[in-house]
N, CA and C atoms as a LAMMPS dump frame, in Angstrom:
ITEM: TIMESTEP
0
ITEM: NUMBER OF ATOMS
228
ITEM: BOX BOUNDS ff ff ff
-5.0000000000000000e+02 5.0000000000000000e+02
-5.0000000000000000e+02 5.0000000000000000e+02
-5.0000000000000000e+02 5.0000000000000000e+02
ITEM: ATOMS id mol type element x y z
1 1 1 N 264.676 70.945 453.793
2 1 2 C 264.856 72.167 454.538
3 1 3 C 265.841 71.902 455.673
4 2 1 N 266.794 72.808 455.848
5 2 2 C 267.809 72.689 456.884
6 2 3 C 267.406 73.56 458.078
7 3 1 N 267.261 72.966 459.256
8 3 2 C 266.878 73.704 460.46
9 3 3 C 268.132 74.188 461.165
10 4 1 N 268.228 75.496 461.396
11 4 2 C 269.379 76.073 462.087
12 4 3 C 268.908 76.701 463.384
13 5 1 N 269.718 76.572 464.405
14 5 2 C 269.44 77.213 465.683
15 5 3 C 270.025 78.621 465.655
16 6 1 N 269.256 79.598 466.101
17 6 2 C 269.681 80.992 466.118
18 6 3 C 269.471 81.531 467.524
19 7 1 N 270.5 82.166 468.073
20 7 2 C 270.36 82.803 469.38
21 7 3 C 269.701 84.164 469.191
22 8 1 N 268.746 84.468 470.061
23 8 2 C 267.974 85.709 469.981
24 8 3 C 268.187 86.51 471.262
25 9 1 N 268.476 87.788 471.12
26 9 2 C 268.54 88.713 472.249
27 9 3 C 267.175 89.377 472.356
28 10 1 N 266.602 89.408 473.554
29 10 2 C 265.318 90.072 473.774
30 10 3 C 265.523 91.126 474.856
31 11 1 N 265.178 92.355 474.527
32 11 2 C 265.323 93.469 475.463
33 11 3 C 263.945 93.955 475.893
34 12 1 N 263.8 94.227 477.182
35 12 2 C 262.553 94.806 477.695
36 12 3 C 262.745 96.31 477.828
37 13 1 N 261.841 97.062 477.196
38 13 2 C 261.849 98.521 477.259
39 13 3 C 260.544 98.985 477.898
40 14 1 N 260.47 100.257 478.208
41 14 2 C 259.262 100.777 478.861
42 14 3 C 258.02 100.655 477.987
43 15 1 N 258.199 100.608 476.666
44 15 2 C 257.049 100.537 475.756
45 15 3 C 256.905 99.178 475.07
46 16 1 N 257.625 98.151 475.539
47 16 2 C 257.487 96.822 474.956
48 16 3 C 258.816 96.103 474.865
49 17 1 N 258.869 95.089 474.023
50 17 2 C 260.048 94.238 473.882
51 17 3 C 260.606 94.332 472.471
52 18 1 N 261.92 94.231 472.372
53 18 2 C 262.623 94.225 471.09
54 18 3 C 263.485 92.965 471.051
55 19 1 N 263.492 92.265 469.921
56 19 2 C 264.263 91.037 469.775
57 19 3 C 265.091 91.1 468.501
58 20 1 N 266.315 90.593 468.584
59 20 2 C 267.159 90.534 467.394
60 20 3 C 268.089 89.328 467.488
61 21 1 N 268.39 88.725 466.338
62 21 2 C 269.214 87.521 466.306
63 21 3 C 270.706 87.838 466.284
64 22 1 N 271.49 86.88 466.74
65 22 2 C 272.946 86.945 466.614
66 22 3 C 273.357 86.088 465.418
67 23 1 N 274.421 86.51 464.725
68 23 2 C 275.006 85.678 463.684
69 23 3 C 274.364 85.766 462.315
70 24 1 N 273.629 86.843 462.042
71 24 2 C 273.06 87.03 460.708
72 24 3 C 273.653 88.274 460.069
73 25 1 N 273.801 88.245 458.755
74 25 2 C 274.228 89.425 458.016
75 25 3 C 272.995 90.275 457.752
76 26 1 N 273.102 91.568 457.959
77 26 2 C 271.967 92.464 457.775
78 26 3 C 271.274 92.732 459.098
79 27 1 N 270.239 93.531 459.031
80 27 2 C 269.507 93.925 460.228
81 27 3 C 268.161 93.218 460.257
82 28 1 N 267.909 92.508 461.337
83 28 2 C 266.642 91.813 461.53
84 28 3 C 266.19 92.119 462.952
85 29 1 N 264.986 92.684 463.09
86 29 2 C 264.473 93.071 464.405
87 29 3 C 263.006 92.689 464.494
88 30 1 N 262.598 92.272 465.683
89 30 2 C 261.191 92.021 465.96
90 30 3 C 260.792 92.809 467.197
91 31 1 N 259.497 93.044 467.349
92 31 2 C 259.02 93.773 468.52
93 31 3 C 257.657 93.257 468.926
94 32 1 N 257.271 93.566 470.162
95 32 2 C 255.965 93.146 470.64
96 32 3 C 255.691 93.675 472.027
97 33 1 N 254.447 93.505 472.455
98 33 2 C 254.053 93.944 473.792
99 33 3 C 254.503 92.953 474.857
100 34 1 N 254.862 91.74 474.444
101 34 2 C 255.35 90.727 475.385
102 34 3 C 256.609 90.091 474.791
103 35 1 N 257.314 89.375 475.64
104 35 2 C 258.507 88.651 475.202
105 35 3 C 258.14 87.655 474.096
106 36 1 N 257.035 86.962 474.281
107 36 2 C 256.596 85.956 473.308
108 36 3 C 256.248 86.59 471.964
109 37 1 N 255.583 87.763 471.994
110 37 2 C 255.24 88.461 470.749
111 37 3 C 256.497 88.915 470.013
112 38 1 N 257.468 89.443 470.744
113 38 2 C 258.716 89.889 470.118
114 38 3 C 259.46 88.709 469.515
115 39 1 N 259.479 87.58 470.206
116 39 2 C 260.143 86.387 469.696
117 39 3 C 259.456 85.875 468.431
118 40 1 N 258.129 85.836 468.428
119 40 2 C 257.391 85.4 467.239
120 40 3 C 257.63 86.359 466.071
121 41 1 N 257.681 87.655 466.361
122 41 2 C 257.886 88.656 465.319
123 41 3 C 259.281 88.535 464.71
124 42 1 N 260.3 88.348 465.547
125 42 2 C 261.658 88.23 465.004
126 42 3 C 261.826 86.914 464.25
127 43 1 N 261.162 85.864 464.684
128 43 2 C 261.224 84.59 463.954
129 43 3 C 260.639 84.772 462.554
130 44 1 N 259.522 85.482 462.46
131 44 2 C 258.923 85.772 461.159
132 44 3 C 259.856 86.635 460.308
133 45 1 N 260.494 87.625 460.942
134 45 2 C 261.409 88.517 460.222
135 45 3 C 262.626 87.747 459.707
136 46 1 N 263.119 86.788 460.493
137 46 2 C 264.248 85.969 460.041
138 46 3 C 263.832 85.146 458.824
139 47 1 N 262.644 84.559 458.869
140 47 2 C 262.149 83.801 457.722
141 47 3 C 262.052 84.644 456.472
142 48 1 N 261.535 85.861 456.597
143 48 2 C 261.44 86.777 455.463
144 48 3 C 262.831 87.14 454.945
145 49 1 N 263.774 87.365 455.869
146 49 2 C 265.15 87.71 455.503
147 49 3 C 265.787 86.573 454.698
148 50 1 N 265.559 85.332 455.119
149 50 2 C 266.094 84.173 454.391
150 50 3 C 265.444 84.056 453.014
151 51 1 N 264.117 84.238 452.947
152 51 2 C 263.424 84.185 451.648
153 51 3 C 263.941 85.254 450.699
154 52 1 N 264.242 86.438 451.23
155 52 2 C 264.665 87.567 450.401
156 52 3 C 266.112 87.438 449.942
157 53 1 N 267.009 87.085 450.863
158 53 2 C 268.44 87.116 450.574
159 53 3 C 269.094 85.735 450.476
160 54 1 N 268.363 84.684 450.8
161 54 2 C 268.91 83.334 450.707
162 54 3 C 269.674 82.925 451.955
163 55 1 N 270.121 81.689 451.976
164 55 2 C 270.793 81.151 453.164
165 55 3 C 272.175 81.749 453.433
166 56 1 N 272.669 82.586 452.524
167 56 2 C 273.978 83.213 452.737
168 56 3 C 273.94 84.307 453.794
169 57 1 N 272.776 84.558 454.377
170 57 2 C 272.675 85.587 455.425
171 57 3 C 273.35 85.157 456.715
172 58 1 N 273.629 83.851 456.853
173 58 2 C 274.283 83.37 458.063
174 58 3 C 275.772 83.673 457.996
175 59 1 N 276.325 84.173 459.109
176 59 2 C 277.757 84.452 459.167
177 59 3 C 278.543 83.194 458.873
178 60 1 N 279.723 83.365 458.268
179 60 2 C 280.591 82.243 457.947
180 60 3 C 281.269 81.66 459.189
181 61 1 N 281.406 82.487 460.217
182 61 2 C 282.045 82.032 461.44
183 61 3 C 281.1 81.131 462.226
184 62 1 N 281.652 80.255 463.051
185 62 2 C 280.78 79.412 463.877
186 62 3 C 279.898 80.277 464.78
187 63 1 N 278.687 79.831 465.07
188 63 2 C 277.784 80.632 465.9
189 63 3 C 278.309 80.758 467.326
190 64 1 N 277.858 81.805 468.003
191 64 2 C 278.223 81.995 469.409
192 64 3 C 277.725 80.801 470.209
193 65 1 N 278.557 80.305 471.097
194 65 2 C 278.156 79.188 471.942
195 65 3 C 277.212 79.647 473.045
196 66 1 N 277.489 80.831 473.598
197 66 2 C 276.652 81.413 474.636
198 66 3 C 276.67 82.924 474.474
199 67 1 N 275.679 83.583 475.03
200 67 2 C 275.639 85.042 475.037
201 67 3 C 275.428 85.489 476.481
202 68 1 N 276.119 86.523 476.871
203 68 2 C 276.031 87.039 478.232
204 68 3 C 275.695 88.52 478.202
205 69 1 N 275.06 88.987 479.246
206 69 2 C 274.806 90.411 479.426
207 69 3 C 275.652 90.851 480.601
208 70 1 N 276.415 91.924 480.438
209 70 2 C 277.238 92.469 481.511
210 70 3 C 276.983 93.965 481.614
211 71 1 N 277.239 94.511 482.76
212 71 2 C 277.041 95.953 482.969
213 71 3 C 278.257 96.511 483.682
214 72 1 N 278.676 97.702 483.281
215 72 2 C 279.798 98.363 483.924
216 72 3 C 279.559 99.859 483.91
217 73 1 N 280.201 100.572 484.792
218 73 2 C 280.087 102.029 484.817
219 73 3 C 281.163 102.653 483.947
220 74 1 N 280.821 103.741 483.288
221 74 2 C 281.779 104.474 482.461
222 74 3 C 281.608 105.973 482.735
223 75 1 N 282.679 106.711 482.63
224 75 2 C 282.617 108.17 482.805
225 75 3 C 281.921 108.779 481.599
226 76 1 N 280.982 109.656 481.852
227 76 2 C 280.257 110.302 480.751
228 76 3 C 280.356 111.805 480.85
């Protein structure tokens, strides 16, 4: 078994947490009442995604080295 590191984005919302991975083909999302629950849920979802579609779900490009969150104002 080949162990790969995957970066996960976790967002806090008013009704809980949502987590999703970077660098995978397809949509994979986890959720939970806590950050830890969302992380565990998305880890399980990634495993299911790999079992279903195989290891080709990983993007061909090198993985992101870092991820940043930025905020800016825009006219609406």
